[in-house]
N, C-alpha and C positions, 0 to 999 in steps of 0.2 A: 696891651697898648704899646705901640712902637715908640722907641725913644727918639728924640729930636735928631741925634746924629745919624741914626739909620735912615730916617726920613730924608735927611739932606743927601745921603748917598743915593737913595732911590731917585730923588729929583735930579741929581747929577747924571745918572744913567739915562733917564728920560731925555734930558737936555742933549746928551751926546747922540742918542738915537735920532732925535729930530735933526740935529746937525748933519749926521752922516747920511740919512735918507735924502736930505736936500743936496748934499755935496755930490753924491753919485747919481743924482737924477731920478730917484725912484718915485718922485711925485708926478712925473710926466705921464701922459697917457700911454705912450709907447716907449719901451726901454731903448735908449740910445737911438732915438728917432727911427725905430723900426715898428712894424705893425704888431709886435709881440709885447705882451705884458711881462712883468718880472717872473710870474709863475710859469707862464708859457715858455719863456726862455729857459727856465730851470728844467722843465720837462724835456725840452729839446736837448739840453746839455747832458742830462742823465741818460737819455737814449743814445746819444753819441758815445758816452763813456762805456755803457754796458753792451753796446752793439745790438744785442737781442735780449728781450726780457718780456715778461707778461705784465699786464696792467696791475695785477696784485703786487708784484715785486716792485713796480715803479711807485705805486702809492706808498708802500712801506718805506722805500728808500727816501722819499721826499716828505713823508708825513702828511700826505694829502688825503682829503675826503674822496672816497671812490666815485661818488656822483660828480663832484667837481672835476676830477681827473677825466672821467668819462666824457664830459662836455668838451674838455680841451682836446682830447684825442679825436673826438668826432670832428672838431674844427680842423685839426691837422689832416685828417683823412680827406676832408672836402678840399683842402688846399694841395693835396698830393704830397704831403710831407712825410707820411708814415706808410709803411707796408705792413700787412697782416697775413699770417699763415697759421695753420693748425699745428699744435705741438706734436713732435715726433713720438713722445712717450704718452702723452695724454691729449687725445684729439679734441677734448672739450676746452682745452686752454688755447688762447689766441696769443701767438708770439709776435711782438712788435719790433720793428726796426725802422731806421730812417731810410727814405728813398734818396736818390741822387739829389733831388730838389731839397729834401730835408737836410742833407749833409752840407749843401751849399749855403743853406740858411744859417745853420749853426756856425759854419766857418766864417760867414760875414759877421755874425754876432761876436764871435771870438776876436776877430780882427778889430772891430769897433771897440770892444771892451778893453782889449790890450792897449789900443791907442788912448782911450779915455783915462785908464789908470796910469799909463805912461806919462800923459800930460800932467796929471795930478802930482805924481811922484817926481817928475822932472823939474818941478819948481824948487825941490829940496836938494841939498848936497848929499853925497853918498852916505855920510855918517847919519844924517837925519832920516834918510830912506831906510837904513837898516834898523834904526830905532822904531820907526813906524811899523815895519813888518814884524819886528819882535813883539811890539805891544799888541798887535792884532793876533799874533800867535798865542800870546798869553791870555787874551780875552777868550779866544776859541777854546783853549785847553781848559780854562777854569769854569767857563759857563756852559760849554758844550756837554752833550750827553755822556761822553766817555771821560768823566773826571776822575781818572785813576792817578796813580803816582808815577806814570811813565814820564820820563824827561821830555821837555819840549824841544823841537827842532824846527829849523826854518830852511827853506831852499832859496838860494840867491844865485845870481850870475857870478862868473869868475872875476877875480881881481888880482893884482900883482901878488905873487907869492904862492898862489894856489897850485900852479902847475908843478912846482917843486914838491908840494905835498902829494899830489896825484902820483908822480913818479916814485917818490919814496915809499908810499904805502903799497903800490903794486910790487915794487922791488923787495919789500920785506914780507908781505903777507903770502904771496903765491909760493915762494920757496918754503916758508914755514908751514903752510897748510897743505901744499900739494907736492912738495919736493921739486919744484921747478928750479932751473938754474938762472943765472943773471941775465940771460937773453930776454926774459920778460921785462926786466927793468930797462934794457936798451931799447926794446921795441916801444915801450910806453914813452920813453923820452923822445923817440922819433915822431910818434903820433902827436904829442903835445906841442913839439916844436913846429910841425907842419900846420897844426891848428892855429897857432899864434901868428905864423908868417902869412897865412892865406885866409885869415878869419873874415867871413862874410856875415855880418850881423843880421842881414835880412833873411838868410837861409841857414845859418848855423848858430849853435848855442852850446854853452857849457853851464851846467848847474852844479853848485856845491851845496851839500847838506851840512848844516852847521848846528852844533849843540854847545851851549855855554861858551860861545865865541870861538869855538875850534871846529875846523873841518872834520867831518866824520863820513863823508860819502861824496861820490861824483858820478856824473854821466855826461857824455858828449853826444850831440847830434850834428853830423857833418854832411856836406853835400857829396854824394857818390856820383850822381848825374843830375840832369835837369829834373828828372822824374823821381829819382830814388835817393832817399836819405839813408845814412848809416848811423846806427847806435854804436858808440865805442866807450870803453873804459868805465863800465858800471862797476862800482866797488863800494862796499860799506864796511867801515871799521868794526872789528869784533865787539867793541864796547857799545856800539850803537845798533847792533842787530836785534831783530825782533820787534822793532818799533814801527815797521811799515815804511822805512826810508827808501829801500830799494823799489818798492811798488810806486811810491810817490814820484821818485826820479823818473821811472819809466813812463808814468802817466804824463808828466810834464813834457818829456821828449816827444811823445805821440801827439799831444795837443799842439805843440809848436810845429811839428811836421805838417799837420793838417792846415794850420794857419799859413804856413810858408808855401803851400801849394804842391807839396810832394804827393805822388800817387801811391807810393809804397815805402816801407822801411825795411832795410836788411841789417843783419848783424852776424858777427862771428863769435862763437862761444865754444865751450868744451863740455863733453858729456859729464865730466867729473864735477862741474859747477852746478850742482843740483838745485840750490836755492835760487840762483839766477834763472835757471831754466824754468822753474815753477812760476816765477814772475812773468816770464815771456809767454808761457802757455796761458795763464790767466788773462793776459793782456790781448790775446788773440793771435799771437805769432804762430806760424806753422814751420815745422822742420822741413827743409827742402833739399838738403844735401849733407852728407857726412863723409869724412875721410880720416886717415890716421897720419900723424906727423910726429917728429921728435925734435922740433925746433927749440924746445925748452929743456932739453937734456934727458927726456924719457918719452916713450910712446904715449900719445894722448889721442883720443877720438875727438876730432874737430867737427863743428857743425855750423851750417848756415841756416838761419831762421829768417822768415819774412812775414811782414804784416802788410796786407793789401788795404790801403786806405780808401779804395773805391768800392770795395765789397766783392770783388771777383777773386779768382785764384791764380792770377798770373804771377810768375816768379821772376826773381832777378839774381844777379851774380853776387859773389862775395868780394 
């Protein structure tokens, strides 16, 4: 028999669930006044994140019944939102991907959701916003399926003082880990100064990963041209590595680039940065150019990587 205090906590969770589903509009027929239900929108979002996958992989990722997912995919096929092809390794498998129409649909949903959540958070001050995000992160970490002892982290936009941290960590970590000289710190300072002076919030963004109230990672997405965005200054502090922070930062940058209307993303990295390169590969970036330089005091193989957000293989400059 449950004790009364536990029953009260269960009641409180149910009350919060009713509040939140009403708050974000999940009781409406269509999510964010679109023709998609919440489940349909989640399927679209997962397809956009994975780029290509099978129905089996999709069902596992979302915890959906195969029959239910099959009906959703059939509807998407009828609307021209998904494309299907036979798998290269197993011809019996059908590989799914979004069509141009499907990518436009998820981009619109992303934009509407960003606006909806922005309106909700915009009613609060910055301190209250951070408290809300931290509380959500705590709920996700404690109740989610991966309830291990890994420290919680959150991603937020930059605020005063963060740029000093970005410059300092680049200036300290790269010389310590790769033997680079102080030119890396000077270059980082130039990049962040340019970002602050020319910041366009509609098309540019900086994310800071935070753990226990302290910055532990960063990534920037800046305008390279009207069509091309550039990823810059991805870094994760050694004490926070292995938690998926780098992957999450890259995912945020890609999602924002899609919403902002860019057709591709480019980035500059080095062959020696193996962990970052692995993240880029898993995110779908392709290596398009490499060369050797000694700008940081020793010869290093530099690389340009690119991610095409339209699904073709066109390349851009560094």
